[in-house]
VORO-347199 format. One line per field, with one value per atom (N, C-alpha, C): atom name; residue in three letters; x, y, z; residue number from 1. Coordinates in steps of 0.1 Angstrom, whole numbers, plus 5000, padded with zeros to 4 digits. Layout:
N
atom = CA ...;
type = ALA ...;
u = X ...;
v = Y ...;
w = Z ...;
seq = NUM ...;
END
This chain:
136
atom = N CA C N CA C N CA C N CA C N CA C N CA C N CA C N CA C N CA C N CA C N CA C N CA C N CA C N CA C N CA C N CA C N CA C N CA C N CA C N CA C N CA C N CA C N CA C N CA C N CA C N CA C N CA C N CA C N CA C N CA C N CA C N CA C N CA C N CA C N CA C N CA C N CA C N CA C N CA C N CA C N CA C N CA C N CA C N CA C N CA C N CA C N CA C N CA C N CA C N CA C N CA C N CA C N CA C N CA C N CA C N CA C N CA C N CA C N CA C N CA C N CA C N CA C N CA C N CA C N CA C N CA C N CA C N CA C N CA C N CA C N CA C N CA C N CA C N CA C N CA C N CA C N CA C N CA C N CA C N CA C N CA C N CA C N CA C N CA C N CA C N CA C N CA C N CA C N CA C N CA C N CA C N CA C N CA C N CA C N CA C N CA C N CA C N CA C N CA C N CA C N CA C N CA C N CA C N CA C N CA C N CA C N CA C N CA C N CA C N CA C N CA C N CA C N CA C N CA C N CA C N CA C N CA C N CA C N CA C N CA C N CA C N CA C N CA C N CA C N CA C N CA C N CA C N CA C N CA C N CA C N CA C N CA C N CA C N CA C N CA C N CA C;
type = MET MET MET THR THR THR ASP ASP ASP ALA ALA ALA PRO PRO PRO ALA ALA ALA ARG ARG ARG ILE ILE ILE GLN GLN GLN THR THR THR LYS LYS LYS ALA ALA ALA ALA ALA ALA ALA ALA ALA SER SER SER MET MET MET LEU LEU LEU GLY GLY GLY ILE ILE ILE SER SER SER PRO PRO PRO ARG ARG ARG SER SER SER VAL VAL VAL GLN GLN GLN CYS CYS CYS LEU LEU LEU ALA ALA ALA ALA ALA ALA GLN GLN GLN GLY GLY GLY LEU LEU LEU LEU LEU LEU PRO PRO PRO GLY GLY GLY ALA ALA ALA ALA ALA ALA LYS LYS LYS ILE ILE ILE GLY GLY GLY LYS LYS LYS VAL VAL VAL TRP TRP TRP THR THR THR PHE PHE PHE ASP ASP ASP ARG ARG ARG VAL VAL VAL LYS LYS LYS LEU LEU LEU ALA ALA ALA ARG ARG ARG TYR TYR TYR ILE ILE ILE ALA ALA ALA ALA ALA ALA GLN GLN GLN GLU GLU GLU ALA ALA ALA GLU GLU GLU THR THR THR GLU GLU GLU ALA ALA ALA ASN ASN ASN GLY GLY GLY ALA ALA ALA CYS CYS CYS LEU LEU LEU ARG ARG ARG LYS LYS LYS ILE ILE ILE SER SER SER THR THR THR SER SER SER ALA ALA ALA ALA ALA ALA ARG ARG ARG ARG ARG ARG GLY GLY GLY GLY GLY GLY PHE PHE PHE VAL VAL VAL PRO PRO PRO PRO PRO PRO LEU LEU LEU GLY GLY GLY ALA ALA ALA SER SER SER LYS LYS LYS SER SER SER GLU GLU GLU LYS LYS LYS ALA ALA ALA TYR TYR TYR GLU GLU GLU LEU LEU LEU ALA ALA ALA MET MET MET GLN GLN GLN LYS LYS LYS LEU LEU LEU LEU LEU LEU GLY GLY GLY ALA ALA ALA GLY GLY GLY GLY GLY GLY MET MET MET SER SER SER ASN ASN ASN SER SER SER ARG ARG ARG ARG ARG ARG PHE PHE PHE GLY GLY GLY GLY GLY GLY LYS LYS LYS PRO PRO PRO PRO PRO PRO PRO PRO PRO SER SER SER SER SER SER ALA ALA ALA SER SER SER LYS LYS LYS SER SER SER SER SER SER ARG ARG ARG GLY GLY GLY LYS LYS LYS PRO PRO PRO PRO PRO PRO THR THR THR THR THR THR LYS LYS LYS GLY GLY GLY SER SER SER;
u = 7221 7225 7226 7233 7225 7218 7212 7206 7216 7231 7238 7243 7238 7244 7261 7266 7278 7293 7285 7292 7277 7286 7283 7294 7285 7286 7295 7296 7308 7302 7291 7284 7283 7284 7289 7300 7308 7318 7325 7319 7330 7323 7309 7298 7315 7323 7327 7333 7349 7360 7356 7352 7348 7354 7356 7358 7350 7351 7344 7341 7331 7327 7338 7342 7350 7361 7363 7384 7381 7371 7362 7368 7361 7362 7383 7381 7399 7413 7410 7415 7412 7398 7402 7408 7405 7405 7423 7428 7444 7446 7442 7441 7449 7439 7442 7434 7423 7408 7408 7410 7410 7393 7395 7378 7371 7372 7370 7367 7358 7354 7347 7351 7347 7334 7319 7306 7298 7298 7299 7305 7297 7296 7301 7299 7295 7305 7316 7326 7312 7317 7313 7323 7317 7332 7328 7333 7333 7332 7325 7326 7331 7332 7341 7358 7357 7374 7378 7371 7369 7372 7362 7359 7376 7379 7401 7404 7400 7415 7412 7401 7401 7403 7404 7414 7429 7432 7445 7457 7446 7452 7449 7444 7441 7451 7452 7464 7479 7477 7495 7499 7479 7488 7492 7488 7491 7504 7504 7523 7533 7533 7537 7536 7533 7524 7522 7519 7509 7504 7507 7508 7497 7486 7483 7484 7492 7488 7475 7470 7455 7466 7447 7444 7444 7451 7446 7433 7428 7417 7418 7432 7433 7436 7445 7439 7430 7423 7404 7398 7402 7398 7404 7414 7422 7419 7411 7412 7409 7421 7421 7431 7446 7453 7464 7470 7484 7497 7503 7514 7528 7535 7542 7554 7561 7570 7584 7587 7597 7598 7606 7605 7612 7602 7612 7621 7625 7638 7631 7614 7610 7606 7599 7593 7607 7618 7631 7632 7628 7639 7632 7617 7601 7605 7607 7611 7620 7636 7646 7642 7634 7632 7619 7607 7605 7611 7621 7629 7629 7640 7648 7635 7626 7618 7611 7607 7597 7609 7628 7639 7637 7622 7623 7619 7612 7604 7613 7620 7626 7639 7647 7659 7670 7679 7691 7695 7707 7707 7720 7725 7735 7731 7714 7712 7704 7703 7694 7704 7719 7725 7734 7729 7735 7744 7749 7762 7768 7762 7777 7773 7775 7776 7764 7758 7745 7760 7747 7760 7760 7772 7778 7765 7762 7759 7757 7774 7782 7783 7777 7779 7768 7751 7739 7732 7744 7743 7748 7759 7768 7758 7742 7743 7732 7737 7731 7736 7743 7754 7769 7769 7784 7789 7805 7813 7823 7827 7839 7844 7857 7872 7882 7896 7902 7905 7907 7914 7896 7892 7879 7868;
v = 7533 7525 7533 7534 7541 7534 7534 7529 7520 7527 7525 7509 7508 7491 7486 7483 7475 7475 7471 7464 7478 7478 7483 7475 7479 7476 7488 7478 7484 7494 7496 7511 7526 7524 7531 7533 7521 7527 7536 7528 7541 7552 7554 7569 7573 7562 7572 7579 7573 7575 7584 7586 7595 7585 7571 7572 7558 7550 7539 7534 7524 7509 7504 7506 7487 7499 7505 7510 7503 7506 7497 7491 7475 7464 7462 7468 7466 7472 7477 7479 7469 7462 7456 7443 7436 7426 7424 7438 7435 7441 7436 7440 7457 7466 7476 7481 7474 7483 7475 7473 7475 7473 7460 7462 7454 7450 7444 7429 7428 7409 7407 7403 7395 7382 7388 7374 7368 7355 7354 7357 7368 7372 7389 7394 7412 7416 7422 7432 7442 7433 7439 7451 7461 7470 7474 7474 7481 7495 7505 7513 7520 7518 7520 7523 7509 7505 7513 7519 7524 7547 7545 7557 7558 7554 7553 7552 7548 7544 7559 7565 7575 7587 7593 7596 7602 7577 7582 7589 7581 7588 7603 7613 7631 7628 7625 7627 7626 7616 7608 7621 7629 7637 7654 7649 7666 7665 7655 7651 7649 7644 7651 7661 7673 7686 7683 7681 7673 7692 7690 7705 7703 7699 7704 7720 7716 7726 7730 7740 7748 7747 7741 7744 7757 7762 7774 7775 7785 7787 7781 7791 7785 7770 7762 7749 7739 7749 7741 7738 7754 7754 7743 7733 7729 7713 7719 7698 7701 7708 7704 7698 7696 7689 7702 7693 7707 7699 7706 7696 7701 7689 7687 7703 7702 7714 7707 7717 7707 7697 7701 7691 7681 7669 7662 7652 7644 7643 7637 7628 7631 7636 7651 7661 7662 7665 7672 7671 7658 7649 7655 7656 7661 7668 7679 7696 7697 7687 7687 7679 7665 7662 7675 7682 7685 7696 7703 7716 7706 7701 7697 7691 7685 7685 7694 7706 7718 7728 7730 7738 7750 7742 7746 7765 7765 7774 7786 7795 7801 7796 7787 7784 7788 7791 7792 7777 7771 7765 7759 7766 7761 7755 7757 7754 7738 7745 7722 7717 7726 7707 7702 7712 7709 7719 7734 7735 7735 7725 7717 7732 7729 7739 7726 7735 7728 7715 7703 7701 7704 7702 7712 7707 7709 7707 7693 7697 7691 7668 7671 7657 7659 7660 7663 7647 7652 7653 7642 7638 7621 7617 7617 7608 7596 7583 7571 7568 7570 7565 7563 7547 7539 7545 7545 7556 7553 7565 7558 7558 7545 7539 7544 7549 7551 7538 7544 7526 7520 7523 7509 7527;
w = 8890 8878 8862 8854 8835 8836 8818 8813 8801 8798 8789 8785 8778 8780 8783 8789 8792 8778 8767 8751 8748 8737 8724 8712 8700 8693 8677 8665 8657 8654 8654 8652 8659 8671 8680 8687 8683 8693 8674 8662 8650 8656 8657 8661 8674 8684 8701 8692 8685 8679 8661 8656 8647 8636 8634 8625 8612 8609 8597 8607 8606 8611 8603 8595 8586 8597 8593 8598 8618 8624 8637 8635 8622 8630 8628 8615 8613 8626 8632 8643 8650 8656 8666 8663 8650 8642 8645 8647 8652 8663 8673 8684 8695 8688 8689 8695 8697 8704 8713 8731 8739 8746 8754 8755 8738 8730 8718 8717 8712 8715 8702 8700 8685 8689 8693 8696 8678 8680 8662 8655 8639 8633 8639 8650 8661 8670 8661 8673 8682 8692 8704 8708 8720 8728 8740 8748 8766 8764 8764 8765 8782 8787 8792 8791 8789 8781 8775 8754 8748 8750 8763 8767 8773 8786 8786 8772 8771 8753 8743 8739 8736 8746 8756 8768 8763 8764 8768 8749 8743 8728 8727 8733 8732 8739 8753 8763 8759 8753 8736 8730 8722 8714 8720 8729 8732 8742 8745 8749 8741 8733 8716 8710 8717 8717 8693 8694 8678 8672 8661 8655 8641 8638 8631 8619 8607 8600 8597 8593 8587 8577 8568 8555 8548 8541 8540 8529 8521 8514 8502 8492 8478 8482 8495 8493 8494 8501 8493 8489 8477 8467 8453 8456 8453 8454 8462 8470 8486 8491 8507 8502 8499 8495 8496 8510 8514 8507 8503 8500 8514 8514 8521 8520 8533 8533 8527 8516 8512 8507 8493 8484 8480 8479 8477 8471 8465 8461 8448 8442 8432 8428 8432 8432 8421 8428 8429 8408 8409 8397 8387 8379 8380 8378 8385 8374 8365 8375 8368 8351 8348 8340 8331 8334 8332 8325 8329 8328 8318 8311 8301 8289 8290 8276 8275 8282 8273 8276 8274 8274 8264 8253 8244 8246 8263 8262 8273 8264 8273 8277 8280 8285 8278 8281 8276 8269 8259 8248 8262 8266 8289 8291 8294 8313 8298 8285 8282 8281 8279 8274 8294 8302 8317 8315 8312 8308 8301 8292 8281 8272 8254 8246 8241 8233 8226 8219 8209 8202 8188 8176 8170 8159 8149 8138 8129 8122 8120 8138 8140 8148 8146 8139 8139 8128 8112 8108 8106 8113 8115 8118 8129 8137 8125 8130 8127 8113 8105 8097 8101 8098 8101 8104 8111 8111 8102 8090 8083 8083 8078 8082 8068 8072 8057 8056 8038 8030 8027 8031 8021 8013;
seq = 1 1 1 2 2 2 3 3 3 4 4 4 5 5 5 6 6 6 7 7 7 8 8 8 9 9 9 10 10 10 11 11 11 12 12 12 13 13 13 14 14 14 15 15 15 16 16 16 17 17 17 18 18 18 19 19 19 20 20 20 21 21 21 22 22 22 23 23 23 24 24 24 25 25 25 26 26 26 27 27 27 28 28 28 29 29 29 30 30 30 31 31 31 32 32 32 33 33 33 34 34 34 35 35 35 36 36 36 37 37 37 38 38 38 39 39 39 40 40 40 41 41 41 42 42 42 43 43 43 44 44 44 45 45 45 46 46 46 47 47 47 48 48 48 49 49 49 50 50 50 51 51 51 52 52 52 53 53 53 54 54 54 55 55 55 56 56 56 57 57 57 58 58 58 59 59 59 60 60 60 61 61 61 62 62 62 63 63 63 64 64 64 65 65 65 66 66 66 67 67 67 68 68 68 69 69 69 70 70 70 71 71 71 72 72 72 73 73 73 74 74 74 75 75 75 76 76 76 77 77 77 78 78 78 79 79 79 80 80 80 81 81 81 82 82 82 83 83 83 84 84 84 85 85 85 86 86 86 87 87 87 88 88 88 89 89 89 90 90 90 91 91 91 92 92 92 93 93 93 94 94 94 95 95 95 96 96 96 97 97 97 98 98 98 99 99 99 100 100 100 101 101 101 102 102 102 103 103 103 104 104 104 105 105 105 106 106 106 107 107 107 108 108 108 109 109 109 110 110 110 111 111 111 112 112 112 113 113 113 114 114 114 115 115 115 116 116 116 117 117 117 118 118 118 119 119 119 120 120 120 121 121 121 122 122 122 123 123 123 124 124 124 125 125 125 126 126 126 127 127 127 128 128 128 129 129 129 130 130 130 131 131 131 132 132 132 133 133 133 134 134 134 135 135 135 136 136 136;
END
């Protein structure tokens, strides 16, 4: 027989899983870790069942063909964030809004006003004034 205990506590389970002890506790509370039992206020785990769970997760990951993108060195200098491929709708909307706001920096008038000609100076001068009616 081995000297290893049949049950381990949260810290050892976290070490096996490679996650924080708090994450282990949350997963156990949700019933996602096999062999987990809360004895009093302490979570304990069946070492063998946890090892099988890890092996099953590894097999599932390999079967699904999970491919992790490598972080480029330039991304690592920026803090390790690698943006997803393709811009999302919100990113596109942000870029469009910024182009409109900063449009004076080299954009043509037709692009600044969505392909329409810019408002004439006459219409600018009448802004804010009430319309005049004939006969009054």
